[in-house]
VMD Tcl script that draws the C-alpha trace (Angstrom):
set ca {
  {-68.16 -0.58 58.80}
  {-70.88 1.17 60.78}
  {-68.47 1.85 63.62}
  {-65.97 3.40 61.16}
  {-68.68 5.74 59.82}
  {-69.50 6.83 63.33}
  {-65.86 7.66 64.05}
  {-65.50 9.68 60.83}
  {-68.70 11.57 61.61}
  {-67.42 12.38 65.09}
  {-64.10 13.67 63.70}
  {-65.86 15.91 61.17}
  {-68.18 17.24 63.84}
  {-65.20 18.04 66.11}
  {-63.37 19.83 63.27}
  {-66.45 21.87 62.37}
  {-66.92 22.76 66.01}
  {-63.25 23.89 66.24}
  {-63.57 26.06 63.13}
  {-66.77 27.55 64.39}
  {-65.10 28.36 67.69}
  {-62.22 30.04 65.89}
  {-64.49 32.09 63.67}
  {-66.94 33.00 66.38}
  {-64.35 33.81 69.05}
  {-61.58 35.34 66.99}
  {-60.94 38.99 67.65}
  {-57.73 39.45 65.67}
  {-57.21 36.10 63.98}
  {-55.18 37.09 60.98}
  {-52.38 39.17 62.38}
  {-49.42 38.95 64.67}
  {-49.01 41.87 67.07}
  {-46.30 43.58 69.09}
  {-47.20 45.76 72.09}
  {-46.48 49.45 72.04}
  {-45.01 50.05 75.44}
  {-42.72 52.33 77.39}
  {-39.09 51.35 77.79}
  {-35.49 52.41 77.27}
  {-33.73 52.16 73.92}
  {-29.98 52.27 73.52}
  {-28.25 52.30 70.15}
  {-24.71 50.97 70.21}
  {-21.84 50.12 67.90}
  {-20.23 46.78 68.58}
  {-16.48 46.40 68.19}
  {-13.48 44.47 69.47}
  {-10.25 45.98 70.68}
  {-7.08 45.43 72.61}
  {-6.15 46.80 76.03}
  {-3.01 48.92 75.80}
  {-1.09 51.23 78.14}
  {-1.81 54.89 77.75}
  {0.03 56.84 75.01}
  {2.21 53.92 73.93}
  {0.48 50.93 72.40}
  {3.24 48.47 73.28}
  {4.60 50.30 76.32}
  {7.50 52.71 76.57}
  {10.83 51.09 75.66}
  {13.71 52.07 77.94}
  {17.01 51.47 76.21}
  {20.78 51.72 76.57}
  {22.38 54.56 74.59}
  {25.97 53.43 75.22}
  {27.84 50.16 74.91}
  {28.79 48.19 77.96}
  {28.04 45.41 80.38}
  {24.91 45.50 82.54}
  {26.36 45.27 86.01}
  {23.11 45.78 87.94}
  {19.37 45.48 87.33}
  {17.31 47.12 90.03}
  {13.86 46.03 88.76}
  {12.15 42.93 87.41}
  {8.86 42.00 85.77}
  {5.85 43.79 87.34}
  {8.09 46.14 89.35}
  {6.39 49.47 90.02}
  {8.69 52.38 89.07}
  {8.55 56.13 89.35}
  {9.79 58.87 87.07}
  {13.57 59.22 87.46}
  {14.06 55.97 89.35}
  {17.28 54.07 88.53}
  {16.36 50.76 86.87}
  {19.71 49.52 85.52}
  {23.43 50.34 85.57}
  {26.02 49.86 82.80}
  {29.71 49.50 83.72}
  {30.86 53.16 83.85}
  {34.67 52.68 84.06}
  {35.51 53.51 80.44}
  {33.12 56.45 80.30}
  {34.34 57.80 83.62}
  {37.94 57.78 82.30}
  {36.86 59.49 79.07}
  {35.10 62.18 81.07}
  {38.14 62.80 83.24}
  {40.35 63.01 80.18}
  {37.96 65.52 78.55}
  {37.90 67.63 81.72}
  {41.69 67.61 81.89}
  {41.97 68.71 78.27}
  {39.49 71.48 79.02}
  {41.70 72.72 81.86}
  {44.75 72.68 79.54}
  {42.95 74.75 76.95}
  {41.68 77.15 79.58}
  {45.28 77.66 80.80}
  {46.37 78.20 77.22}
  {43.81 80.99 76.93}
  {45.41 82.72 79.89}
  {48.82 82.43 78.23}
  {47.43 83.88 75.01}
  {45.87 86.75 76.90}
  {49.24 87.53 78.50}
  {50.87 87.47 75.06}
  {48.29 89.93 73.77}
  {49.02 92.30 76.64}
  {52.78 92.04 75.94}
  {52.22 92.80 72.26}
  {50.02 95.76 73.17}
  {52.84 97.15 75.36}
  {55.41 96.67 72.57}
  {53.06 98.39 70.14}
  {52.65 101.36 72.51}
  {56.44 101.67 72.84}
  {56.90 101.43 69.05}
  {54.32 104.18 68.54}
  {56.09 106.48 71.00}
  {59.50 105.75 69.42}
  {58.14 106.46 65.97}
  {56.60 109.76 67.09}
  {59.87 110.85 68.77}
  {62.02 109.93 65.74}
  {59.61 111.73 63.45}
  {59.89 114.91 65.52}
  {63.70 114.75 65.57}
  {63.89 114.20 61.83}
  {61.59 117.16 61.36}
  {64.00 119.35 63.35}
  {66.96 117.93 61.43}
  {68.63 116.55 64.53}
  {68.24 112.85 63.56}
  {68.91 111.00 60.37}
  {66.01 109.74 58.22}
  {67.30 106.18 58.64}
  {66.31 106.29 62.32}
  {62.76 107.24 61.33}
  {62.65 104.33 58.85}
  {63.78 101.93 61.56}
  {61.16 103.23 63.98}
  {58.42 102.86 61.37}
  {59.45 99.26 60.67}
  {59.42 98.44 64.39}
  {55.92 99.95 64.64}
  {54.60 97.78 61.81}
  {56.09 94.63 63.37}
  {54.51 95.46 66.73}
  {51.13 95.85 65.12}
  {51.49 92.52 63.28}
  {52.58 90.79 66.48}
  {49.52 92.15 68.28}
  {47.17 90.87 65.56}
  {48.85 87.46 65.65}
  {48.53 87.31 69.43}
  {44.86 88.19 69.24}
  {44.27 85.49 66.62}
  {46.02 82.95 68.83}
  {43.80 84.01 71.71}
  {40.70 83.48 69.65}
  {41.97 80.04 68.63}
  {42.62 79.14 72.26}
  {39.15 80.29 73.27}
  {37.64 78.15 70.47}
  {39.64 75.20 71.76}
  {38.10 75.80 75.20}
  {34.59 75.71 73.74}
  {35.46 72.53 71.87}
  {36.82 70.98 75.01}
  {33.68 71.99 76.89}
  {31.56 70.22 74.27}
  {33.77 67.13 74.50}
  {33.49 67.19 78.27}
  {29.71 67.56 78.06}
  {29.52 64.60 75.66}
  {31.73 62.50 77.91}
  {29.58 63.48 80.87}
  {26.41 62.54 79.00}
  {27.85 59.15 78.06}
  {28.78 58.63 81.68}
  {25.25 59.56 82.75}
  {23.80 57.17 80.17}
  {25.40 54.36 82.12}
  {22.70 54.99 84.71}
  {19.36 54.03 83.09}
  {16.29 55.65 84.67}
  {12.57 55.31 84.18}
  {11.04 58.15 82.13}
  {7.53 57.73 83.61}
  {5.56 56.38 86.52}
  {4.47 52.89 85.63}
  {5.10 49.17 85.82}
  {7.70 46.97 84.11}
  {5.94 44.68 81.63}
  {9.00 43.28 79.84}
  {12.73 42.81 80.47}
  {15.13 42.23 77.58}
  {18.51 41.68 79.28}
  {20.10 39.94 82.21}
  {22.80 41.12 84.61}
  {26.24 40.57 83.10}
  {24.97 40.80 79.53}
  {26.77 43.26 77.22}
  {24.65 45.63 75.20}
  {25.93 47.17 71.97}
  {24.27 50.39 70.89}
  {24.76 51.40 67.25}
  {22.33 53.78 65.55}
  {19.39 53.05 67.87}
  {19.07 52.57 71.58}
  {19.13 48.91 72.62}
  {15.91 48.06 74.54}
  {16.52 46.97 78.11}
  {13.06 47.26 79.67}
  {9.52 48.04 78.59}
  {7.43 50.14 80.97}
  {3.67 50.61 80.84}
  {2.61 54.00 82.09}
  {0.38 53.84 85.19}
  {-2.08 50.99 84.53}
  {-4.69 52.52 86.84}
  {-6.02 54.01 83.62}
  {-5.73 52.12 80.34}
  {-6.64 52.62 76.69}
  {-8.55 50.19 74.53}
  {-7.74 50.47 70.83}
  {-10.67 49.23 68.74}
  {-11.30 49.12 65.00}
  {-14.66 50.32 63.71}
  {-15.94 49.95 60.11}
  {-16.49 53.08 58.09}
  {-20.27 52.49 58.09}
  {-20.40 52.96 61.86}
  {-17.64 55.47 62.53}
  {-19.85 58.41 61.60}
  {-22.07 57.75 64.63}
  {-19.19 57.78 67.10}
  {-18.28 60.99 68.90}
  {-15.59 61.83 71.46}
  {-16.94 61.51 75.00}
  {-19.55 58.83 74.29}
  {-19.86 56.18 77.05}
  {-18.51 52.69 76.40}
  {-18.95 49.42 78.21}
  {-16.75 46.43 77.51}
  {-15.86 43.00 78.75}
  {-12.67 40.99 78.86}
  {-12.56 37.22 78.60}
  {-10.63 36.98 81.87}
  {-13.43 38.48 84.00}
  {-17.18 38.10 84.29}
  {-17.87 41.77 84.71}
  {-18.19 44.92 82.66}
  {-15.83 47.86 82.60}
  {-16.73 51.46 81.79}
  {-14.91 53.98 79.65}
  {-15.38 56.85 77.22}
  {-14.32 57.53 73.65}
  {-11.12 59.57 73.86}
  {-9.99 59.80 70.25}
  {-11.19 58.97 66.74}
  {-8.13 58.53 64.57}
  {-8.22 59.10 60.84}
  {-5.57 56.56 59.94}
  {-7.72 54.22 57.83}
  {-6.83 50.56 57.32}
  {-8.23 48.50 54.44}
  {-8.48 44.72 54.89}
  {-10.36 42.61 52.32}
  {-11.93 45.79 50.93}
  {-13.27 46.72 54.37}
  {-12.17 50.14 55.62}
  {-11.80 50.51 59.38}
  {-10.69 53.31 61.66}
  {-8.99 53.08 65.07}
  {-11.01 54.32 68.03}
  {-9.28 54.97 71.38}
  {-11.29 54.38 74.57}
  {-9.96 55.51 77.93}
  {-11.12 53.44 80.88}
  {-10.49 53.10 84.55}
  {-8.72 49.90 85.56}
  {-9.86 49.08 89.10}
  {-7.28 47.02 90.89}
  {-5.23 47.00 87.67}
  {-7.26 43.95 86.62}
  {-6.85 44.62 82.91}
  {-3.48 43.65 81.45}
  {-1.98 45.06 78.25}
  {-2.83 42.84 75.31}
  {-6.18 41.58 76.62}
  {-9.00 41.38 74.09}
  {-12.01 43.56 74.85}
  {-15.52 43.31 73.42}
  {-17.00 46.80 73.34}
  {-20.41 48.43 73.08}
  {-20.08 52.10 72.19}
  {-23.27 53.93 73.11}
  {-24.13 56.29 70.26}
  {-27.69 57.25 71.28}
  {-30.10 56.68 74.17}
  {-33.79 57.30 74.83}
  {-35.03 56.61 78.36}
  {-38.62 55.92 79.47}
  {-40.00 56.47 75.99}
  {-42.69 54.83 73.88}
  {-41.22 52.03 71.76}
  {-42.43 49.47 69.27}
  {-40.86 46.44 67.64}
  {-38.83 47.39 64.59}
  {-40.75 44.69 62.69}
  {-43.82 46.96 62.78}
  {-42.20 49.19 60.15}
  {-41.60 46.24 57.83}
  {-45.23 45.10 57.74}
  {-47.01 45.49 54.38}
  {-50.72 44.60 54.25}
  {-52.16 42.48 51.51}
  {-54.11 44.28 48.82}
  {-57.47 43.06 50.10}
  {-56.68 44.32 53.62}
  {-55.67 47.83 52.55}
  {-57.90 50.65 53.78}
  {-59.92 52.67 51.31}
  {-58.29 55.69 49.72}
  {-54.69 56.52 49.03}
  {-52.06 55.38 51.54}
  {-49.48 58.06 52.24}
  {-45.83 57.34 51.68}
  {-43.46 57.47 54.63}
  {-42.75 55.71 57.88}
  {-45.93 54.30 59.37}
  {-47.26 51.63 61.70}
  {-50.42 49.61 61.23}
  {-53.04 49.10 63.92}
  {-56.41 47.32 63.98}
  {-59.26 49.77 64.45}
  {-62.46 49.30 66.41}
  {-64.16 48.05 63.23}
  {-61.58 45.29 62.95}
  {-60.03 46.86 59.86}
  {-56.41 47.90 59.42}
  {-55.55 51.56 59.81}
  {-52.16 53.22 59.47}
  {-50.58 56.07 61.44}
  {-47.70 58.20 60.25}
  {-44.98 58.32 62.93}
  {-41.59 59.88 63.51}
  {-38.83 57.46 64.47}
  {-36.33 58.19 67.21}
  {-33.55 56.04 68.56}
  {-33.49 52.47 67.27}
  {-31.45 49.49 68.38}
  {-32.54 47.26 65.45}
  {-34.98 45.38 67.69}
  {-37.04 48.29 69.08}
  {-37.62 51.80 67.81}
  {-38.64 54.93 69.67}
  {-41.87 56.60 68.57}
  {-41.48 60.32 69.01}
  {-44.68 61.79 70.33}
  {-46.15 58.29 70.50}
  {-47.90 58.65 73.83}
  {-51.27 58.22 72.06}
  {-50.27 54.74 70.97}
  {-49.06 53.50 74.38}
  {-50.87 50.35 75.44}
  {-52.01 49.44 71.92}
  {-50.64 46.73 69.66}
  {-48.95 47.23 66.29}
  {-49.31 44.69 63.50}
  {-46.01 43.03 62.64}
  {-47.21 40.29 60.26}
  {-49.84 37.73 59.32}
  {-50.60 34.62 61.29}
  {-49.45 31.39 59.69}
  {-50.20 27.81 60.52}
  {-46.92 27.52 62.43}
  {-47.44 30.70 64.45}
  {-51.01 29.66 65.26}
  {-49.74 26.31 66.49}
  {-47.17 28.00 68.68}
  {-49.82 30.26 70.18}
  {-52.39 27.47 70.61}
  {-52.99 25.16 73.54}
  {-49.87 23.03 73.77}
  {-48.38 21.04 76.57}
  {-46.14 23.36 78.57}
  {-42.99 22.05 80.21}
  {-42.86 23.65 83.68}
  {-39.06 23.33 83.69}
  {-38.55 25.10 80.36}
  {-37.12 28.63 80.62}
  {-39.61 31.46 80.28}
  {-39.42 33.67 77.21}
  {-38.62 37.24 77.96}
  {-38.63 40.44 75.95}
  {-35.86 40.09 73.35}
  {-32.79 42.16 74.01}
  {-31.66 44.44 71.25}
  {-28.54 43.16 69.56}
  {-26.76 46.45 70.01}
  {-28.07 47.40 73.44}
  {-25.38 47.53 76.10}
  {-26.59 46.54 79.59}
  {-25.70 48.93 82.35}
  {-22.38 47.95 83.98}
  {-22.21 46.97 87.60}
  {-21.37 49.88 89.89}
}
mol new
graphics top color blue
foreach p $ca { graphics top sphere $p radius 0.5 }
foreach p [lrange $ca 0 end-1] q [lrange $ca 1 end] { graphics top cylinder $p $q radius 0.2 }
display resetview
């Protein structure tokens, strides 16, 4: 019993000694602090997107505009093509015959025009003769040396000559119209013949092939797709969707870093376009953002998923403080005397050990750290971010440290995009 009393007395003495040590040695025992230091702050908008070829989200479809059998394919998947390069050939026999027939008909109509022109000249000569005959008969009748019946006959012949000339001219115009019609038919036949040779409209790479050699394509109202070509994958687009709450901070030209699951590296790009075609999904409104990025070694393939950080603001080598400092609210008994101004402020511990507040102007924030504009006077001090609790005191006390445990480092802002590798 005596031994038990001794042990209890020793425990109480140790506890009192510990409390006395805490009270006598504590400098800032009640608060948790965050250092006010100099660093970089980057505010970003996080998004996901899909790698696409430039200008065409799913590539440029190259199709057949005429019916026929594919007799030759000159390219395959991943073939690099240039603008105007022949990529496929449709059997041209039928279209070649149609073109020759149209050209022959054109020649017939052109010859008919020449015939009609000759007829017009003949009618013009007959009209000139009829006019002279009429004038001569009229003069003779006037002198009384020819009967009136001769004048009537000459007048009738003149009228017929004029009618024949008008008819010949109308036939000439009809023949010339037939020539123009034949020229259009020949041009159409020539176009159909040219469509048998399918060419690439851009410089790029074949990402899909729809047909095989020997397969017959049937074109109705729309061109039948034969190949899909991605335009020059040395530069790609990433189409991302951004919620309406964040789209207001995004501007054309802002830098972007992103990753793809296939590679352990970061790629760089810039915002190229902010489209206004809103999409609503589950009452969430999003807008498409187009990022243009270099594709070194054409590593990025169309369709890859990209995780993006769009840099909307940056402050380099500036005074920053933990964003938690702005959320601290002192207890009533710890409030300084007098009225506390409203506005954004941080709390510090003064030389007298009492709390004091300072009105500050916020700059760039990444949700973890906030820039203090004109905050050079605070650099090196500590801002109060909360009260100590039993758990936080235990964590900061003397505990056994595992030498193999990873060291804690300064937390990285959720939205901060690390610099990409150069």
